[in-house]
N, C-alpha and C positions, 0 to 999 in steps of 0.2 A: 504494500500500500504506500503510495507516495503522498507526502505532505504538500499541501498547496502553498505556494509562495505568494503570499499576499503582501502588497506594498501600498503605501500612501504617497501620492505625489501632488503637491499643490504649487500653484504659480502666484507670485505677487508681482504686480506691475508697479514699477517705481517711476512715478510721474508727478513730481512736486510733493509727493507723499507716498504712502504704501496703500495699494488697492488690491485686495482688502487689507485693512490694518490689523485684523485679527483672523487667524485661521485655527481651526479645531481639528485635532488628530486623535485617533484612538490609541490608547496605551497598548504596548506590546507588539504593535505592527510596525515594521521598519518604515521610515518616512524620510522624504526629502522635500525641501522647499526651494523652488527656483525663483530667484530674484531677477526680473527682466527690466532693466533701466532703459526707458524709452525717451527720457527728456534730461537735458543738462541742467534743468532748473533746481535751485537749492543746493544743499550740502549732502546730496544723496549718492555720492560716488563711492561710499563705503557703507557696510552694514556691520554692526557688532551685536553679539549676544554676550553680555557681560557675565551671566551666570555659567556660560560654557567656555569662557575665556577665548572667544572666537572673534576675529576681525577679518572681513573679506572685502576686497575691492570689487566694485560693480562697474565695469567698463560699459560705456554707452553702447547699446545694441548688441551686447554679448552676455546672454543669460548665464548666471552663476548658480549652480546647484549646491545646496548645503544639506548634509545629513543631520537629522534631528534625533536626539536620544529620546525614545518613547518608552523606556523601561519603567519610568516613574511618572505618575500623574502629576500635573501641576502646570504652572504658567512659566513660559520662557520669554521674557521681554527682549525686544531688540530695538535698535535705534540706528540713526545715521552715525557717522564717525564723530560728529560734534555733539551727539546726544540731544539734538534739537527736535527731531522728528521720530516718533515712536510707534511701535506696533508690538504684537505678541503672538506667540504660538501657545495654544492651550492643548494640553494632552489630557484627555478624559479617560477614566476607567471604563 
C-alpha cells in the first residue's frame, strides 16, 4: 500500500503589499509559499519570517518559493525587510 503524498502550495502576490496577507495551512502536511513580486512599489524586495530566522530576496518577476514548517500549529508572521508591511501564515490543526 502506498502512502499518498499530499502537499500544500499557496501563492502570495507582492504588489505594494501581500495579497492575500494571511494564508491558512493544515498542520502536518508539507507546505510551500510562493512569493511573486509583480511591482517595484514599496520596500517589498525582501521577505522575512523572524520566528524561523529566514530572510529571502524577492526579485521582481521571479517567484520565490519558501518551505513552511507545518509540524506545529500556530501563526508565523512575516514582513518586508524593513518590517513595515506584514502578513502571516496560520497553521491549523
